[in-house]
FIKOLZA-1660 file (N, C-alpha, C; in steps of 0.1 Angstrom, whole numbers, plus 5000, padded with zeros to 4 digits):
% residues 89
   i   px   py   pz ch aa at
   1 5797 5859 9931  A  M  N
   1 5795 5857 9917  A  M CA
   1 5813 5867 9912  A  M  C
   2 5823 5854 9905  A  S  N
   2 5832 5861 9905  A  S CA
   2 5835 5873 9897  A  S  C
   3 5847 5875 9891  A  N  N
   3 5850 5888 9886  A  N CA
   3 5858 5881 9872  A  N  C
   4 5851 5887 9861  A  P  N
   4 5851 5877 9848  A  P CA
   4 5867 5884 9842  A  P  C
   5 5871 5897 9852  A  F  N
   5 5883 5905 9843  A  F CA
   5 5895 5900 9852  A  F  C
   6 5894 5895 9862  A  A  N
   6 5904 5890 9874  A  A CA
   6 5912 5879 9863  A  A  C
   7 5924 5879 9865  A  V  N
   7 5936 5869 9860  A  V CA
   7 5935 5859 9869  A  V  C
   8 5937 5847 9869  A  N  N
   8 5941 5836 9875  A  N CA
   8 5953 5830 9870  A  N  C
   9 5958 5827 9879  A  N  N
   9 5976 5824 9877  A  N CA
   9 5970 5805 9871  A  N  C
  10 5963 5799 9872  A  N  N
  10 5962 5784 9870  A  N CA
  10 5956 5787 9853  A  N  C
  11 5964 5787 9842  A  R  N
  11 5964 5790 9832  A  R CA
  11 5950 5779 9825  A  R  C
  12 5955 5765 9826  A  L  N
  12 5942 5759 9820  A  L CA
  12 5930 5756 9831  A  L  C
  13 5918 5760 9827  A  Q  N
  13 5904 5758 9833  A  Q CA
  13 5898 5751 9823  A  Q  C
  14 5900 5739 9818  A  N  N
  14 5891 5734 9810  A  N CA
  14 5878 5730 9818  A  N  C
  15 5865 5727 9810  A  P  N
  15 5868 5732 9798  A  P CA
  15 5865 5744 9791  A  P  C
  16 5869 5750 9779  A  F  N
  16 5862 5765 9774  A  F CA
  16 5852 5765 9766  A  F  C
  17 5845 5774 9757  A  Y  N
  17 5837 5774 9750  A  Y CA
  17 5839 5779 9737  A  Y  C
  18 5835 5778 9727  A  C  N
  18 5844 5781 9714  A  C CA
  18 5838 5796 9711  A  C  C
  19 5842 5806 9707  A  L  N
  19 5839 5817 9709  A  L CA
  19 5830 5817 9695  A  L  C
  20 5828 5809 9683  A  N  N
  20 5824 5809 9673  A  N CA
  20 5809 5800 9674  A  N  C
  21 5811 5787 9678  A  C  N
  21 5799 5780 9678  A  C CA
  21 5796 5776 9695  A  C  C
  22 5803 5780 9702  A  N  N
  22 5800 5776 9719  A  N CA
  22 5802 5763 9720  A  N  C
  23 5807 5754 9712  A  H  N
  23 5810 5740 9716  A  H CA
  23 5823 5740 9727  A  H  C
  24 5820 5728 9738  A  S  N
  24 5826 5730 9745  A  S CA
  24 5842 5721 9743  A  S  C
  25 5851 5724 9746  A  Y  N
  25 5864 5717 9742  A  Y CA
  25 5873 5722 9753  A  Y  C
  26 5886 5709 9751  A  K  N
  26 5896 5713 9760  A  K CA
  26 5910 5716 9756  A  K  C
  27 5917 5724 9764  A  E  N
  27 5924 5729 9759  A  E CA
  27 5938 5728 9765  A  E  C
  28 5948 5721 9755  A  L  N
  28 5960 5713 9761  A  L CA
  28 5973 5723 9767  A  L  C
  29 5979 5715 9776  A  P  N
  29 5989 5727 9780  A  P CA
  29 5999 5732 9767  A  P  C
  30 6004 5727 9757  A  D  N
  30 6010 5730 9748  A  D CA
  30 6005 5738 9735  A  D  C
  31 5992 5738 9738  A  D  N
  31 5986 5749 9724  A  D CA
  31 5989 5765 9722  A  D  C
  32 5996 5771 9733  A  I  N
  32 5998 5782 9730  A  I CA
  32 6012 5784 9726  A  I  C
  33 6021 5770 9725  A  K  N
  33 6032 5772 9719  A  K CA
  33 6033 5764 9706  A  K  C
  34 6020 5757 9702  A  S  N
  34 6020 5753 9689  A  S CA
  34 6022 5763 9675  A  S  C
  35 6026 5756 9666  A  N  N
  35 6028 5763 9652  A  N CA
  35 6017 5758 9643  A  N  C
  36 6012 5748 9651  A  D  N
  36 6000 5740 9640  A  D CA
  36 5983 5752 9646  A  D  C
  37 5980 5757 9632  A  L  N
  37 5966 5766 9639  A  L CA
  37 5958 5759 9643  A  L  C
  38 5952 5748 9639  A  N  N
  38 5944 5738 9645  A  N CA
  38 5942 5738 9663  A  N  C
  39 5960 5737 9667  A  L  N
  39 5958 5735 9684  A  L CA
  39 5963 5749 9686  A  L  C
  40 5970 5758 9680  A  Y  N
  40 5968 5773 9687  A  Y CA
  40 5956 5779 9687  A  Y  C
  41 5948 5775 9675  A  S  N
  41 5933 5781 9676  A  S CA
  41 5926 5776 9693  A  S  C
  42 5929 5765 9697  A  R  N
  42 5923 5766 9711  A  R CA
  42 5927 5774 9721  A  R  C
  43 5939 5779 9721  A  Y  N
  43 5942 5787 9729  A  Y CA
  43 5937 5801 9727  A  Y  C
  44 5936 5804 9715  A  L  N
  44 5926 5813 9708  A  L CA
  44 5915 5816 9713  A  L  C
  45 5908 5806 9716  A  G  N
  45 5892 5801 9722  A  G CA
  45 5881 5796 9710  A  G  C
  46 5890 5792 9701  A  F  N
  46 5882 5783 9689  A  F CA
  46 5882 5769 9689  A  F  C
  47 5870 5760 9688  A  C  N
  47 5876 5749 9692  A  C CA
  47 5883 5741 9682  A  C  C
  48 5882 5741 9671  A  H  N
  48 5891 5740 9656  A  H CA
  48 5891 5750 9648  A  H  C
  49 5903 5747 9643  A  Q  N
  49 5908 5758 9632  A  Q CA
  49 5894 5764 9622  A  Q  C
  50 5885 5755 9618  A  E  N
  50 5875 5759 9607  A  E CA
  50 5867 5773 9617  A  E  C
  51 5864 5766 9628  A  C  N
  51 5857 5783 9635  A  C CA
  51 5866 5791 9637  A  C  C
  52 5877 5795 9636  A  F  N
  52 5888 5805 9635  A  F CA
  52 5887 5810 9620  A  F  C
  53 5889 5799 9611  A  N  N
  53 5890 5804 9598  A  N CA
  53 5873 5812 9593  A  N  C
  54 5863 5810 9601  A  S  N
  54 5851 5812 9597  A  S CA
  54 5846 5828 9599  A  S  C
  55 5859 5834 9607  A  L  N
  55 5860 5850 9609  A  L CA
  55 5869 5857 9595  A  L  C
  56 5863 5866 9592  A  S  N
  56 5869 5877 9580  A  S CA
  56 5883 5878 9585  A  S  C
  57 5891 5879 9575  A  E  N
  57 5906 5879 9577  A  E CA
  57 5911 5892 9585  A  E  C
  58 5903 5906 9582  A  S  N
  58 5906 5915 9591  A  S CA
  58 5901 5907 9609  A  S  C
  59 5889 5903 9607  A  L  N
  59 5890 5898 9624  A  L CA
  59 5901 5887 9628  A  L  C
  60 5906 5877 9619  A  Q  N
  60 5912 5870 9625  A  Q CA
  60 5926 5878 9628  A  Q  C
  61 5933 5889 9620  A  K  N
  61 5943 5894 9623  A  K CA
  61 5939 5903 9637  A  K  C
  62 5929 5910 9637  A  E  N
  62 5926 5916 9651  A  E CA
  62 5929 5906 9662  A  E  C
  63 5921 5897 9661  A  H  N
  63 5921 5883 9672  A  H CA
  63 5936 5882 9674  A  H  C
  64 5945 5878 9667  A  L  N
  64 5959 5874 9666  A  L CA
  64 5965 5885 9677  A  L  C
  65 5963 5900 9671  A  E  N
  65 5967 5908 9673  A  E CA
  65 5969 5911 9691  A  E  C
  66 5952 5910 9693  A  Y  N
  66 5949 5912 9706  A  Y CA
  66 5954 5899 9717  A  Y  C
  67 5955 5889 9711  A  A  N
  67 5961 5878 9717  A  A CA
  67 5976 5878 9719  A  A  C
  68 5983 5886 9711  A  Y  N
  68 5996 5885 9714  A  Y CA
  68 5998 5896 9724  A  Y  C
  69 5988 5907 9727  A  T  N
  69 5992 5914 9737  A  T CA
  69 5985 5914 9750  A  T  C
  70 5976 5905 9748  A  N  N
  70 5964 5908 9757  A  N CA
  70 5964 5889 9766  A  N  C
  71 5969 5879 9757  A  G  N
  71 5969 5864 9764  A  G CA
  71 5954 5864 9759  A  G  C
  72 5948 5852 9764  A  D  N
  72 5937 5845 9759  A  D CA
  72 5926 5850 9769  A  D  C
  73 5925 5864 9772  A  K  N
  73 5915 5871 9779  A  K CA
  73 5901 5869 9774  A  K  C
  74 5901 5871 9760  A  I  N
  74 5887 5871 9753  A  I CA
  74 5882 5854 9757  A  I  C
  75 5887 5846 9756  A  K  N
  75 5883 5831 9759  A  K CA
  75 5879 5830 9774  A  K  C
  76 5886 5834 9782  A  R  N
  76 5881 5832 9796  A  R CA
  76 5869 5841 9800  A  R  C
  77 5868 5852 9794  A  Q  N
  77 5856 5863 9798  A  Q CA
  77 5845 5857 9786  A  Q  C
  78 5845 5851 9777  A  H  N
  78 5835 5845 9770  A  H CA
  78 5831 5830 9782  A  H  C
  79 5840 5823 9785  A  K  N
  79 5834 5812 9795  A  K CA
  79 5829 5819 9808  A  K  C
  80 5832 5828 9811  A  W  N
  80 5826 5836 9825  A  W CA
  80 5812 5838 9821  A  W  C
  81 5806 5843 9810  A  F  N
  81 5796 5852 9806  A  F CA
  81 5789 5838 9803  A  F  C
  82 5790 5827 9797  A  I  N
  82 5783 5818 9795  A  I CA
  82 5778 5810 9810  A  I  C
  83 5789 5807 9819  A  K  N
  83 5783 5802 9829  A  K CA
  83 5777 5810 9842  A  K  C
  84 5775 5825 9837  A  N  N
  84 5773 5832 9846  A  N CA
  84 5755 5842 9842  A  N  C
  85 5757 5840 9831  A  I  N
  85 5746 5850 9825  A  I CA
  85 5736 5841 9815  A  I  C
  86 5727 5840 9823  A  P  N
  86 5714 5831 9820  A  P CA
  86 5712 5838 9806  A  P  C
  87 5710 5826 9791  A  K  N
  87 5708 5827 9779  A  K CA
  87 5718 5835 9774  A  K  C
  88 5731 5839 9775  A  Y  N
  88 5742 5846 9767  A  Y CA
  88 5744 5839 9753  A  Y  C
  89 5744 5825 9756  A  H  N
  89 5748 5820 9742  A  H CA
  89 5737 5817 9734  A  H  C
% end
């Protein structure tokens, strides 16, 4: 079993799974640089802006701050848990 906390140099490891609805989606290389929240939300771990907006304002702020300091670690760990832990989602 792989380590969910290990950093992988290959940034795009599609597909990812939405942190809100577990829908499978593909991240694009420019999502990380986008000023469009619908695109940037994919980098954060959400399939669409609507899933990100379903969080409370305080959770949105916390998620953005965490992503600023730690990158997309939450999204990658979520993917690992879905693939390696039965009945996680």
